[in-house]
C-alpha positions as CSV (number, residue, x, y, z in Angstrom):
1,M,0.1,-0.4,-0.2
2,D,1.6,3.3,-1.1
3,N,1.8,6.0,1.8
4,I,-0.2,8.9,2.2
5,S,0.8,12.7,3.0
6,F,-2.0,13.9,5.5
7,C,-1.9,17.8,5.9
8,I,-3.5,19.3,8.7
9,N,-3.7,23.2,9.2
10,T,-4.6,24.6,12.9
11,S,-4.9,27.7,15.0
12,V,-6.2,29.1,18.0
13,N,-9.5,27.4,19.1
14,E,-9.4,24.4,18.3
15,L,-7.4,22.0,19.7
16,D,-11.0,19.6,20.5
17,H,-11.6,19.5,17.1
18,I,-7.5,18.4,16.5
19,K,-8.0,15.8,19.2
20,L,-11.1,14.2,17.4
21,L,-9.5,14.4,14.4
22,F,-6.6,12.5,15.4
23,K,-9.0,10.2,17.4
24,S,-10.6,9.4,13.8
25,L,-7.6,9.1,13.0
26,K,-6.2,6.7,15.2
27,I,-9.0,4.5,14.9
28,N,-10.2,4.6,10.9
29,L,-7.5,4.8,9.4
30,S,-6.2,1.3,8.0
31,S,-2.3,2.2,8.7
32,K,-0.5,3.9,11.1
33,E,2.7,4.8,8.9
34,H,1.1,7.4,6.9
35,E,3.0,10.6,7.4
36,I,0.6,13.2,9.0
37,L,1.9,16.8,8.5
38,V,0.2,20.1,10.9
39,F,0.9,23.2,10.1
40,I,0.4,25.1,13.8
41,D,-0.1,28.6,12.7
42,S,-1.2,30.0,15.6
43,D,-1.8,28.3,19.2
44,N,-3.2,29.6,22.4
45,Q,-4.3,25.7,24.1
46,N,-0.9,24.3,23.8
47,T,-2.1,22.4,20.7
48,F,2.0,22.2,20.1
49,E,2.3,20.1,23.4
50,W,-0.7,17.9,23.0
51,L,0.5,17.1,19.5
52,L,4.2,15.7,20.7
53,T,2.1,12.8,22.9
54,Q,0.9,11.7,19.5
55,K,4.0,11.2,18.0
56,H,4.2,7.6,19.7
57,I,0.7,6.5,18.1
58,F,1.9,7.9,14.4
59,P,5.9,7.8,14.0
60,N,5.6,10.0,10.9
61,L,4.0,12.8,12.2
62,K,6.1,16.3,11.6
63,I,4.6,19.0,13.4
64,L,5.4,22.5,12.3
65,K,4.9,25.4,14.2
66,N,5.1,29.1,12.7
67,H,7.0,31.0,15.5
68,L,5.9,34.7,14.3
69,P,3.7,37.1,15.2
70,I,1.2,37.0,11.7
71,C,-0.1,33.9,10.7
72,Y,0.6,32.5,7.6
73,G,-2.7,32.1,6.4
74,Y,-3.8,28.7,4.9
75,A,-3.4,29.9,1.5
76,R,0.3,29.4,2.0
77,N,0.6,26.8,5.2
78,I,-1.4,24.3,2.8
79,N,1.8,25.1,-0.4
80,E,4.5,24.8,2.6
81,M,2.8,21.0,3.7
82,F,2.5,19.6,0.4
83,K,6.2,21.1,-0.5
84,L,7.2,18.9,2.6
85,A,5.7,16.3,2.1
86,S,7.8,13.1,2.1
87,N,5.2,10.9,0.0
88,Q,4.0,11.5,-3.4
89,I,0.3,11.8,-2.7
90,V,-0.8,14.2,-0.4
91,S,-4.1,14.4,1.4
92,Y,-5.4,18.1,2.6
93,L,-8.0,17.9,5.9
94,Q,-9.2,20.9,8.1
95,S,-8.7,20.6,11.7
96,D,-12.6,20.4,11.6
97,M,-13.1,17.1,10.3
98,V,-13.9,13.2,11.1
99,V,-12.5,10.5,9.0
100,C,-14.6,7.9,7.9
101,K,-13.6,4.4,8.2
102,N,-10.7,3.0,6.3
103,Y,-10.5,6.3,4.5
104,D,-7.0,6.3,3.3
105,L,-7.8,2.8,1.4
106,E,-10.9,4.7,-0.4
107,L,-8.3,7.2,-1.6
108,L,-5.9,5.0,-2.5
109,K,-8.5,2.9,-4.5
110,R,-9.5,6.1,-6.8
111,I,-6.6,8.6,-6.8
112,E,-4.8,8.4,-10.3
113,P,-1.9,10.5,-11.5
114,N,-3.3,14.2,-12.8
115,M,-6.2,14.0,-10.9
116,V,-8.4,15.8,-7.6
117,L,-10.2,13.7,-5.7
118,C,-12.4,15.3,-3.1
119,S,-14.1,13.3,-0.4
120,T,-17.4,13.9,0.3
121,R,-18.5,15.9,3.2
122,I,-21.2,14.8,5.8
123,E,-22.0,18.4,7.6
124,P,-24.7,19.3,10.5
125,P,-27.9,21.3,8.5
126,L,-26.6,24.7,8.7
127,H,-26.0,25.6,5.3
128,G,-29.0,23.6,3.9
129,N,-29.2,21.1,1.5
130,S,-27.1,20.7,-1.8
131,G,-26.4,17.9,-4.3
132,E,-22.4,17.6,-3.2
133,K,-23.0,16.9,-0.1
134,I,-24.8,14.9,3.0
135,T,-26.8,16.9,5.3
136,Y,-27.0,14.9,8.6
137,N,-26.8,16.2,12.0
138,F,-23.4,14.4,14.6
139,G,-23.8,17.7,16.6
140,L,-21.5,21.2,16.4
141,D,-19.1,20.4,19.4
142,P,-16.3,17.9,19.1
143,L,-16.8,17.1,22.8
144,Q,-20.1,15.8,22.3
145,F,-19.4,13.9,18.8
146,D,-20.0,10.0,18.7
147,L,-17.6,8.6,16.5
148,T,-18.8,4.8,16.6
149,Q,-22.5,6.2,15.7
150,F,-20.5,9.0,13.2
151,T,-18.6,5.5,11.4
152,E,-21.0,3.3,11.4
153,Y,-23.2,6.0,10.2
154,A,-20.6,6.6,6.8
155,E,-20.5,2.5,6.3
156,T,-24.6,3.1,5.0
157,Q,-23.8,6.4,2.9
158,K,-20.8,4.7,1.1
159,Q,-21.3,4.7,-2.7
160,D,-19.8,3.7,-6.1
161,K,-20.5,7.3,-7.5
162,T,-18.4,10.2,-8.4
163,I,-19.4,13.5,-9.6
164,E,-17.0,16.5,-10.9
165,Y,-16.7,19.4,-7.7
166,F,-13.8,20.5,-5.5
167,F,-14.0,20.8,-2.2
168,A,-11.6,20.3,0.8
169,P,-11.0,17.6,2.2
170,F,-8.5,16.9,-1.6
171,T,-6.2,14.3,-2.3
172,M,-3.6,14.5,-5.3
173,Y,-0.1,13.9,-6.1
174,K,2.1,16.5,-4.6
175,E,3.3,17.3,-8.2
176,V,0.1,18.0,-9.5
177,W,-0.1,21.2,-6.6
178,N,3.3,21.9,-7.4
179,S,3.6,22.2,-10.5
180,I,0.8,25.3,-11.1
181,G,2.5,27.0,-7.7
182,G,0.4,25.9,-5.4
183,H,-2.6,28.8,-3.8
184,D,-2.0,31.9,-4.5
185,T,-1.4,34.2,-1.2
186,Q,-3.3,37.2,-2.2
187,F,-6.7,35.7,-1.2
188,R,-6.3,35.3,3.0
189,R,-9.5,35.0,3.6
190,S,-11.7,33.0,0.9
191,R,-12.0,32.5,-3.2
192,E,-8.5,30.6,-2.6
193,D,-10.4,27.4,-3.5
194,S,-11.7,28.9,-6.6
195,D,-9.0,30.2,-7.8
196,I,-6.9,27.1,-7.3
197,L,-9.4,25.0,-9.2
198,T,-9.7,27.4,-12.0
199,R,-6.0,27.1,-12.7
200,L,-6.1,23.1,-12.2
201,I,-8.5,23.3,-14.8
202,L,-6.8,24.8,-17.2
203,N,-3.6,23.0,-16.2
204,D,-6.1,19.7,-17.7
205,T,-6.3,18.2,-14.3
206,K,-9.4,15.6,-14.1
207,I,-11.7,16.8,-11.1
208,I,-13.3,14.2,-9.1
209,Q,-15.6,13.6,-5.9
210,T,-15.8,10.5,-4.7
211,W,-18.7,9.0,-1.9
212,S,-16.5,6.3,-0.5
213,A,-14.5,8.3,1.4
214,L,-16.7,10.7,3.9
215,V,-15.5,12.9,6.2
216,Y,-18.2,15.2,9.1
217,H,-17.5,18.3,8.6
218,F,-18.3,21.1,11.6
219,T,-18.0,23.6,9.0
220,C,-16.2,27.7,8.9
221,V,-14.4,26.8,12.5
222,S,-11.3,28.0,10.7
223,S,-12.5,30.8,8.6
224,R,-15.6,32.2,10.9
225,G,-14.0,30.8,14.3
226,V,-15.6,28.1,17.3
227,N,-19.8,28.7,17.9
228,W,-19.8,31.0,14.6
229,F,-22.9,29.9,14.2
230,D,-24.4,30.8,17.8
231,S,-26.6,34.2,17.1
232,T,-27.0,34.8,20.6
233,K,-23.4,36.2,21.2
234,T,-22.3,39.1,20.2
235,E,-18.6,38.4,19.8
236,T,-19.3,35.7,16.9
237,Q,-21.8,37.9,15.2
238,T,-19.4,40.8,15.0
239,R,-16.8,38.2,13.6
240,K,-19.5,37.2,11.3
241,I,-20.1,40.1,9.6
242,K,-16.3,40.9,9.7
243,Q,-15.7,37.8,7.4
244,Q,-18.9,38.8,5.4
245,Q,-16.6,42.1,4.8
246,A,-13.6,39.9,4.1
247,D,-15.1,37.7,1.1
248,E,-16.2,40.7,-0.5
249,I,-12.6,41.9,-1.0
250,E,-11.6,38.3,-1.8
251,L,-14.2,38.3,-4.1
252,R,-13.6,41.8,-5.9
253,R,-9.6,40.4,-6.0
254,F,-10.9,37.4,-7.7
255,I,-13.0,39.6,-10.2
256,Q,-9.9,41.1,-11.0
257,K,-7.7,38.1,-11.5
258,W,-10.3,36.6,-13.8
259,G,-12.6,38.8,-14.9
260,K,-15.8,37.0,-13.0
261,F,-16.7,34.7,-10.7
262,F,-17.1,31.1,-10.7
263,H,-16.2,27.8,-9.4
264,S,-16.7,25.5,-12.2
265,T,-14.8,22.6,-13.6
266,E,-15.8,23.9,-17.3
267,K,-13.0,25.2,-18.5
268,P,-12.8,29.4,-18.4
269,F,-11.4,31.9,-21.1
270,Y,-10.2,35.5,-20.0
271,Y,-9.7,38.3,-22.2
272,K,-7.3,41.2,-20.9
273,I,-10.5,44.0,-21.3
274,N,-9.6,48.2,-20.3
275,A,-11.6,50.9,-19.5
276,N,-11.9,54.1,-20.4
277,I,-14.0,55.8,-18.4
278,L,-15.1,59.5,-19.4
279,G,-16.2,62.6,-16.9
280,D,-16.6,62.7,-13.1
281,I,-15.5,59.4,-11.0
282,S,-15.6,60.7,-7.6
283,N,-18.0,58.1,-6.8
284,M,-15.8,55.9,-5.4
285,L,-17.9,53.0,-4.0
286,A,-19.5,52.6,-7.8
287,F,-15.3,53.0,-9.1
288,L,-14.3,50.2,-6.9
289,R,-17.2,48.5,-8.1
290,V,-16.5,48.6,-12.0
291,Q,-13.0,49.0,-12.3
292,S,-12.4,45.2,-10.5
293,Y,-14.1,43.9,-14.3
294,F,-11.4,45.0,-15.8
295,N,-7.4,44.5,-16.7
296,E,-6.3,48.3,-16.9
297,V,-8.5,51.5,-16.0
298,F,-7.9,54.9,-17.8
299,I,-9.2,57.9,-16.3
300,E,-10.1,61.3,-17.4
301,E,-9.8,62.8,-14.4
302,E,-6.0,62.7,-14.2
303,S,-6.1,64.8,-10.3
304,L,-7.8,61.9,-8.7
305,I,-5.1,59.1,-10.4
306,D,-2.6,59.2,-7.5
307,S,-6.1,59.0,-4.8
308,L,-7.1,56.0,-6.6
309,Q,-4.1,54.4,-7.2
310,S,-4.6,53.8,-2.6
311,I,-7.8,52.5,-3.1
312,F,-6.2,48.6,-2.0
313,K,-4.2,49.9,0.5
314,D,-6.4,49.0,2.8
315,D,-7.9,46.1,1.5
316,H,-5.5,44.0,4.4
317,I,-7.3,45.6,7.3
318,V,-10.3,43.3,7.9
319,A,-8.1,40.1,7.2
320,N,-5.9,41.6,9.7
321,E,-8.6,42.4,12.7
322,L,-10.2,38.8,12.0
323,L,-6.1,37.9,12.9
324,N,-5.8,40.3,15.7
325,I,-2.4,41.7,13.1
326,P,-1.9,45.2,14.3
327,N,-0.4,47.5,11.8
328,N,3.2,47.3,12.6
329,I,3.4,43.4,12.5
330,W,1.8,43.8,9.3
331,E,4.0,46.2,7.3
332,E,6.8,43.9,8.7
333,Y,5.5,40.5,7.0
334,N,3.3,42.0,5.0
335,Y,5.6,40.5,2.1
336,L,4.6,37.3,2.5
337,Y,1.7,37.5,0.7
338,N,1.1,38.4,-2.9
339,Q,-0.3,42.2,-3.3
340,I,-2.4,43.8,-6.3
341,K,-1.0,47.1,-6.9
342,A,-3.4,49.8,-8.6
343,T,-0.5,51.5,-9.7
344,D,-0.3,48.7,-12.3
345,R,-3.9,49.0,-13.5
346,I,-4.9,52.8,-12.9
347,K,-3.7,55.1,-14.9
348,S,-4.6,58.6,-17.2
349,L,-6.2,58.6,-19.9
350,N,-3.7,59.5,-22.0
351,E,-1.7,56.6,-22.0
352,S,-5.0,54.6,-23.3
353,K,-4.1,51.5,-24.7
354,G,-5.7,47.5,-25.6
355,D,-6.8,45.3,-28.2
356,I,-10.3,45.5,-26.3
357,I,-11.3,48.8,-24.9
358,V,-14.7,49.8,-23.3
359,T,-15.5,53.2,-23.2
360,F,-18.4,54.6,-20.7
361,K,-18.8,57.2,-18.2
362,L,-19.1,55.9,-14.4
363,K,-22.2,58.5,-13.8
364,D,-24.2,56.2,-16.5
365,I,-23.9,52.7,-14.6
366,N,-26.4,51.3,-12.6
367,N,-27.5,48.4,-11.0
368,D,-29.0,46.9,-14.5
369,N,-26.3,47.6,-16.9
370,F,-23.9,46.4,-14.1
371,N,-25.7,43.0,-14.1
372,H,-26.1,42.8,-18.0
373,V,-23.0,44.4,-19.4
374,I,-20.1,44.8,-16.5
375,N,-20.8,41.4,-14.8
376,N,-21.0,39.5,-18.0
377,L,-18.0,41.4,-20.1
378,Q,-16.1,38.5,-20.4
379,D,-18.9,36.6,-22.2
380,I,-19.6,39.7,-24.5
381,I,-16.2,39.6,-25.4
382,H,-15.4,35.7,-25.8
383,N,-19.5,35.7,-27.8
384,T,-18.6,38.7,-30.4
385,E,-16.5,39.0,-33.5
386,L,-14.1,41.9,-33.9
387,G,-15.2,45.6,-34.6
388,E,-16.7,48.3,-33.0
389,F,-20.3,48.7,-31.6
390,E,-22.4,50.3,-29.1
391,Y,-24.3,48.4,-26.6
392,D,-26.7,50.7,-23.8
393,Y,-23.9,53.1,-22.7
394,F,-21.0,51.4,-23.4
395,Y,-18.6,51.6,-26.7
396,F,-16.6,48.3,-27.5
397,N,-13.7,48.4,-30.0
398,I,-12.4,45.0,-30.1
399,T,-9.5,44.4,-32.3
400,K,-7.7,41.4,-31.3
401,K,-8.9,38.5,-29.0
402,T,-6.7,36.7,-27.3
403,N,-7.4,33.8,-24.9
404,S,-4.9,34.8,-21.8
405,A,-6.0,32.5,-19.2
406,L,-3.3,30.2,-19.6
407,E,-0.9,33.0,-18.5
408,K,-2.9,32.7,-15.2
409,I,-1.8,28.6,-14.3
410,V,1.2,29.0,-12.8
411,I,1.3,31.2,-9.7
412,T,4.1,32.8,-8.1
413,N,4.2,33.7,-4.1
414,P,6.6,35.4,-2.6
415,E,9.8,33.6,-0.8
416,I,9.8,33.3,2.9
417,K,12.8,34.9,4.6
418,K,15.3,32.8,6.6
419,E,14.7,33.8,9.5
420,H,10.6,33.6,9.1
421,L,10.5,30.0,8.2
422,Y,8.5,27.6,10.6
423,K,10.5,25.3,13.0
424,I,9.7,21.5,12.1
425,F,9.5,19.2,15.0
């Protein structure tokens, strides 16, 4: 049997979930010889000390501990675990998951080269039913979780079927992940999964979800915190609102990268569409919303260029509040993450250029034409011949069409300074 490198990341307030996950690994894996890598990004419950007690059970357990006053974030720490994995097959598990009986065997039966194999989640009814998961309530508290009951139930739910869907947990040959550079570290709170899926699809990787490898997933513990679902607690609801704000920022980053939002196994296309925005652009919220859909934006009001070029400088604030990172710490360590520079995108109308240019006035944008035109620019260009035409308040000039999606497959993340590397135990 091939050995798997199971990769698990954890942060504050997750010790009870980690203990339950390890209990399920001990009971439900067919072998203890698999490598297990745990990345402790931050720790307030002596998670590191507890994990040390598990080394006699799992001889190939490696603990990666971040010693910085800032989180690497799951986009980067997943990358690091996959790079360090000793085995060719790597499998990512979130800290708030529980594995079914013979989970390793179910994965090894179905994994193939150039495939991402996703497991099926059994989740409590917090998000409603959907076709890619099983909804069944084994509770929301890891301390009250009945592992025996779950294991027996999971056996009754296993099916010899697959669908095309991508979500954690996932398993693959590590060369697949590393060949495209792993996660893009600009996504700090969400959308990293949609981005990596898009690049895997462009790289002709097969995306398969199996219904024979099952996990229980408490859901959203890493992103929203423990007890995020409790509407009676002010602290959790405040955090939930901040996460929603962070999601909006991440969505804008995704659109800036890919031209629109999607989470699909269909191969995407991307055209570099530039905008000429005429007249008044003092409505900063409207500008911020619209500019995401363009590769470069050329504006008539040159006096506003400097202020517009600074519109992304505060994008990090919400994520840092969620992660308790003060500004002075961020200034020292923000090099760890890819960042968008508005100076590369927002320029004077005198510099206007491009094979595809859309000219309009910001004051003419309303919800209707935003939804029908701006939100569908990639599709409009994809389905339109070369030439010039008017559509609603927009003037299109298409001199050449080049699908540039393949240029975005491989991501390069900043190198970690030697003194900032995590410790391995």
